[in-house]
N, C-alpha and C positions, 0 to 999 in steps of 0.2 A: 629554742629560746632565741627570741628574735633580737640581736645587737645593735642593727644600724639599716638605713636604707640607702641606696643609690638610686638616682633619677636622673632622665637626661636634663641636662641644663647647657642652652645654646650650642649644641651639635653635641656636647660630649656627657658620657657617664659619670656623675660626681656624687658625693651624699659624704655618709660620715660612719663611722664605728664605733661603739662603746660599752667597755665591762666595768666591773667594777676597779681592774687596775690599768687597761688600758683605753687610751682617749685620743681617739683619731678624727679630729672634727672635720677635716680636708681630704677627705681620700675619691680615687678616679679609678674606672676601669680603661687602660691602656690596649687596644686591640693588635693584637701579635700578628706580624705580615711575615707567615709562614708555608710553605708546602709539605711540611714534614708533619706524617699524620700525628706523631703524638705532642705535638707543638700544644702548648694551651692557646685558649681564645683570648685570653685579657690577661694583662700584669696588671696587678693591684699599686696603684703606687700613691702616697702620703707626700702631704706638705710635710718638711721638715722644720725645725726652728730656721734654720736661714731662709725660709722661704723658698727652698726648693723641690721639687717633685721627686722623691726615691723610692724605687723599688721596693715593696714589702711582702709580694705575695704574686700568685699566680692561679688562673682558675681553668681547668678544662670543661669541656661539653659531659656530661653522665644523664642515664637514666633509670628511674626509678624502678626497680623492679617487679613491684608491686602495681602498681598504677600508669605505666611507663611515662608518666611526666618526666618532662626534658629539663633539667636542672645546671646550674655552676656548682664544681668544687675544686678547693683547693685550700691554700693556708695562707696565715700572714707571719711574716716569721721577723725578726730583729736581733740584732745580738745583745739587744739589751732585757728580751724576751726569753724567763727559763724555759720555753718550749714553745714552737711551733702554734698557734692557734688555727685547728681548722674549722674551715667555713665552708656555707652553701648557701648559693644565692637562687632565690626563688623569683621570678617573672619573667620579664622581659624586655629586651634594649628599648622599645618604644614605653612603655610605662612604667618602665624603671623594676628594680627588684629590691624584696627584702632579702637581708643578710641575718642568718642562724649560724648559730654557735654549732657543732657536731660535734659530741666526745666521743672519742672512735671507742672501739670497742676492743677489752683489754684482752690480750692472748695468756694464755695458760701454757707455757713454756712447761711445767714441773709435771703438767700431767693430772693426773683423778687422784682424789684424796682419799677414795676408796674402790675396790672392785666393783664394776657396774656388769651385769646379768651380759651384754654386749661383747664387753671385753676380754677375753680367752686369756687365761693365767698358767695353763698348761707350762707346767716347767718350771714357775716362776717360785716355787713356795707357798707356804701356807699365808706369808704378807704381804703377797703379790705383786712381788718385786724385791722385796726387802729383806726376803729368807724368811723362817719361821719364828716364831719368838720365843723368848726367853722367860714370859709371863706365865703363869696358869690362869683359868677361866675368872681365877679371884684375886688375881692381880699379883698375886705372889711370885719368887723367883723361882723357878724349877730348876732343879740341880740334871742338868746333861751330863752324863762321862765326858763328851767332846770338850763341851763348854769347860768342865771344870780343868780338862788338860790344858787349854787353850790359855785360859787366864786363870791362874792358879790365886787363893786370898792372899 
């Protein structure tokens, strides 16, 4: 989803970024002067209410895996935001950039909800790591002698 644009204006890259909850009417890209290979290409700066430029993010060069297209990626962050806003910019310094919002892929730290054929469950019991079930095929509580001894009524 496009949320803004940045164009060359009098030798600088300036524009705006706006979403339902964020309105940055004056945004600029300030080139980063660094020899470090992991340094960003640009700092994202915005004009604050005191009419001062403040850094609100950074952008690094990236290449699309499928198309080989070069673009800029990074995020905008500020103490007033609940979390950083991930963005990607498509275009060139000469023609300007379209600013797109990127939804980060959710990581599944918990693991699969069901056993899959690709995943080995050897040695994990019938529950795929959670142990054997205490319910029979109809959902009724099964009486196991080990269970009954551990947890008497």
